[in-house]
Backbone bond lengths (Angstrom), bond angles and torsions (degrees), N, CA, C in turn:
res aa  C-N    CA-C-N  psi(-1)  N-CA   C-N-CA  omega(-1)  CA-C   N-CA-C  phi
1 M - - - 1.452 - - 1.519 107.61 -
2 S 1.344 116.72 116.90 1.472 119.38 176.34 1.501 109.68 -95.76
3 L 1.299 114.26 132.41 1.476 120.63 -177.53 1.521 109.69 -100.15
4 K 1.329 114.84 144.70 1.458 121.93 178.55 1.526 107.72 -127.31
5 I 1.311 115.03 141.28 1.475 120.95 168.33 1.525 104.02 -100.41
6 R 1.322 116.90 112.84 1.449 121.03 -172.55 1.511 111.79 -146.02
7 L 1.351 115.63 176.36 1.443 121.02 179.61 1.535 110.23 -90.17
8 S 1.334 115.12 144.81 1.447 122.43 175.27 1.516 106.68 -128.20
9 R 1.338 116.85 121.41 1.466 120.18 -172.63 1.539 110.81 -76.57
10 A 1.328 112.76 140.35 1.445 122.67 173.73 1.510 106.36 -138.82
11 G 1.310 118.46 -171.63 1.449 120.32 178.21 1.512 112.08 89.75
12 A 1.341 114.80 173.66 1.449 121.20 -176.17 1.525 111.11 -87.74
13 K 1.306 115.57 176.53 1.443 121.96 178.05 1.521 109.38 -61.74
14 K 1.317 116.90 130.02 1.460 124.72 -179.36 1.527 113.34 63.21
15 R 1.344 118.11 15.17 1.465 123.45 175.31 1.529 107.22 -133.51
16 P 1.312 118.73 69.55 1.465 120.08 -172.44 1.529 112.98 -68.10
17 Y 1.284 114.25 148.18 1.470 123.90 174.01 1.513 104.60 -149.36
18 Y 1.322 116.49 133.69 1.451 120.55 -175.84 1.529 111.24 -120.42
19 H 1.325 114.75 139.28 1.465 121.13 170.23 1.532 106.46 -96.25
20 I 1.299 118.55 139.40 1.448 122.20 171.69 1.517 106.06 -93.88
21 V 1.344 115.32 116.49 1.456 120.33 -172.10 1.509 112.02 -126.70
22 V 1.306 116.06 158.99 1.466 123.53 170.13 1.524 105.14 -101.34
23 A 1.347 116.71 121.48 1.456 120.12 -176.95 1.511 109.57 -142.52
24 D 1.337 114.88 158.78 1.433 120.91 170.94 1.529 108.51 -65.26
25 S 1.306 118.28 137.78 1.452 120.78 -175.13 1.527 111.92 -64.03
26 R 1.339 118.33 -20.65 1.459 121.41 -178.98 1.526 113.07 -84.37
27 S 1.329 118.57 -14.42 1.455 120.36 -177.65 1.520 110.88 -79.23
28 P 1.334 118.58 154.69 1.452 121.40 -178.13 1.530 112.78 -64.79
29 R 1.320 115.32 160.68 1.469 121.55 -176.01 1.530 111.90 -53.24
30 D 1.334 116.73 -50.75 1.441 121.90 -178.12 1.520 112.67 -99.69
31 G 1.306 117.01 13.44 1.458 121.53 -174.31 1.513 112.97 -91.06
32 R 1.316 114.34 -142.60 1.459 122.07 -173.99 1.524 111.11 -64.96
33 F 1.328 116.18 139.13 1.435 121.81 176.08 1.513 109.59 -138.55
34 I 1.314 116.49 167.32 1.459 121.20 -177.38 1.523 110.64 -92.19
35 E 1.346 115.91 -47.50 1.469 119.25 -176.16 1.515 110.02 -155.77
36 K 1.350 117.53 144.40 1.451 123.15 172.70 1.531 106.98 -86.63
37 V 1.314 115.97 129.68 1.477 119.60 -179.76 1.508 111.82 -122.60
38 G 1.313 118.62 7.80 1.459 120.16 177.32 1.513 111.37 170.19
39 A 1.341 114.37 -173.58 1.455 120.98 -179.01 1.539 108.75 -150.75
40 Y 1.334 114.56 152.41 1.464 121.87 179.33 1.512 108.04 -136.78
41 N 1.326 116.97 123.36 1.464 122.72 179.19 1.517 108.53 -116.74
42 P 1.343 118.36 96.88 1.474 119.94 -177.09 1.529 113.81 -71.56
43 M 1.328 117.81 -9.34 1.459 120.76 -179.70 1.535 111.22 -77.74
44 L 1.312 118.73 -17.74 1.464 121.65 178.86 1.524 110.00 -82.49
45 P 1.337 118.54 155.17 1.453 121.27 177.15 1.534 111.65 -61.13
46 A 1.313 116.51 155.28 1.475 121.57 -174.51 1.511 112.39 -61.06
47 D 1.332 118.90 -28.93 1.461 121.17 -176.83 1.520 113.12 -94.26
48 H 1.321 118.33 2.61 1.460 122.26 -179.35 1.537 110.62 -71.97
49 A 1.296 117.33 141.11 1.481 122.28 -174.77 1.527 111.94 -68.15
50 D 1.339 118.40 -32.22 1.461 120.76 -176.40 1.531 113.85 -93.26
51 R 1.325 117.33 9.44 1.487 119.57 178.62 1.528 110.85 -62.21
52 I 1.329 116.25 -45.40 1.463 121.58 177.37 1.525 107.88 -127.81
53 R 1.338 114.99 119.02 1.457 119.87 175.92 1.526 108.79 -116.64
54 L 1.342 116.47 130.39 1.460 120.93 -176.71 1.518 109.94 -128.28
55 K 1.336 115.13 143.08 1.478 121.41 170.63 1.533 104.77 -96.05
56 E 1.318 115.78 89.90 1.466 120.72 -170.18 1.515 113.52 -61.08
57 D 1.328 118.42 -39.88 1.467 120.78 179.73 1.521 111.35 -63.43
58 K 1.323 117.50 -41.47 1.468 120.85 178.78 1.524 111.30 -66.44
59 I 1.352 115.85 -39.70 1.471 119.43 -179.38 1.522 109.84 -65.57
60 R 1.338 116.87 -43.14 1.455 118.82 177.29 1.529 112.11 -60.04
61 E 1.339 115.35 -39.91 1.451 121.16 -179.89 1.548 109.56 -61.62
62 W 1.336 117.86 -46.83 1.451 120.84 -178.79 1.522 112.33 -69.51
63 L 1.320 118.27 -35.35 1.453 121.07 175.64 1.530 110.16 -64.79
64 G 1.312 116.41 -36.26 1.459 120.75 177.12 1.533 112.07 -66.59
65 K 1.329 115.78 -28.45 1.476 120.38 178.40 1.538 111.54 -83.22
66 G 1.329 117.35 -3.37 1.465 119.94 175.33 1.512 115.11 102.42
67 A 1.319 118.36 12.49 1.464 119.20 177.89 1.517 111.14 -69.07
68 Q 1.331 116.74 139.67 1.448 123.32 178.36 1.533 109.19 -94.31
69 V 1.306 117.75 153.65 1.468 120.38 178.69 1.521 109.86 -112.42
70 T 1.320 116.05 151.17 1.459 120.46 175.25 1.533 108.43 -81.65
71 E 1.333 116.31 168.92 1.472 120.32 -175.92 1.520 112.01 -59.59
72 R 1.318 117.48 -46.86 1.459 120.97 -176.97 1.528 110.71 -64.06
73 V 1.322 117.08 -45.65 1.457 120.66 -179.71 1.524 109.60 -67.16
74 E 1.314 117.97 -33.52 1.474 121.50 176.77 1.516 110.53 -60.30
75 R 1.332 116.99 -38.82 1.471 120.13 177.42 1.531 111.42 -65.12
76 F 1.341 115.39 -41.56 1.477 119.47 178.04 1.524 110.42 -61.94
77 L 1.321 117.84 -44.79 1.441 121.35 -178.29 1.528 111.98 -68.79
78 A 1.326 116.65 -34.53 1.469 119.69 177.38 1.511 110.64 -67.17
79 S 1.351 118.05 -38.59 1.451 120.00 179.08 1.514 111.32 -69.69
80 A 1.357 117.18 -26.07 1.453 121.26 176.93 1.515 112.48 -85.64
81 G 1.338 117.97 -9.75 1.441 121.82 178.17 1.527 114.27 88.15
82 L 1.324 117.33 13.82 1.457 119.79 -179.87 1.521 113.22 -87.00
83 L 1.309 117.19 -22.99 1.452 122.67 -179.93 1.539 108.47 -135.43
84 P 1.313 117.75 154.56 1.467 117.45 172.25 1.514 109.79 -71.42
85 A 1.300 117.00 147.74 1.469 121.48 -178.39 1.534 109.14 -67.26
86 A 1.323 115.21 135.57 1.478 120.56 177.54 1.521 108.70 -75.77
87 P 1.322 117.28 144.25 1.462 118.83 178.96 1.530 110.66 -66.21
88 R 1.321 115.68 138.93 1.449 120.61 178.40 1.526 109.26 -83.83
89 P 1.312 117.97 136.94 1.473 119.01 179.76 1.511 110.78 -68.02
90 T 1.335 115.85 149.89 1.453 119.47 179.46 1.524 109.62 -74.26
91 Q 1.317 114.96 154.99 1.467 120.87 -179.55 1.524 109.21 -68.40
92 T 1.305 117.06 132.54 1.459 119.89 176.88 1.522 109.20 -79.16
93 R 1.303 115.53 169.15 1.461 120.67 179.81 1.519 112.60 -104.47
94 Q 1.307 116.86 20.40 1.456 120.59 -176.85 1.508 112.48 -68.59
95 H 1.333 117.84 -22.92 1.453 120.69 -178.96 1.544 112.73 -77.59
96 L 1.338 116.66 -13.60 1.447 121.69 -179.71 1.513 111.07 -78.70
97 P 1.344 118.75 153.08 1.479 120.35 176.71 1.532 110.13 -61.66
98 K 1.317 115.48 152.02 1.444 120.91 -179.66 1.534 109.85 -76.95
99 K 1.323 116.48 176.49 1.463 122.43 -171.89 1.532 111.78 -58.81
100 K 1.336 117.52 -47.53 1.437 120.40 -176.98 1.525 111.96 -65.09
101 A 1.319 117.48 -38.87 1.460 120.89 177.45 1.506 111.82 -65.82
102 Q 1.358 116.62 -36.85 1.472 119.33 176.59 1.514 110.48 -66.45
103 E 1.333 118.16 -37.59 1.469 121.10 177.25 1.530 110.95 -63.78
104 R 1.306 117.59 -41.68 1.459 121.39 178.75 1.542 110.86 -64.91
105 A 1.309 115.82 -41.91 1.469 119.63 178.08 1.521 111.79 -63.57
106 A 1.334 116.37 -40.27 1.472 121.54 178.47 1.521 109.58 -66.25
107 A 1.339 117.53 -39.32 1.480 120.68 179.45 1.529 110.85 -68.03
108 A 1.314 116.34 -38.39 1.479 120.18 -179.92 1.527 110.92 -70.17
109 A 1.322 117.98 -33.06 1.452 121.84 179.70 1.519 111.72 -74.02
110 A 1.342 117.41 -28.06 1.464 121.09 -179.15 1.495 114.24 -81.89
């Protein structure tokens, strides 16, 4: 059984509220979970104290038992100092014009 520390959505339509839970990775997003270890309210301003609430001792306990974290929860834990920050991927160059378009632009500029 692999455990995940992840978000579980609650709240009304267009008013999201998330519980940070420890759950079996096979269970549904909003389904069965083992324990609530925090909460995330994206409707609050970024600097508000209650935007992200964590039970740090419980999270450390579950991480010690081998629970994995999702990307979003990993960011929350890194900002709280519970995990090292994951490296951010470098920006790809897919948004730039392709080779032939660059050649046409260079020819038009000359």
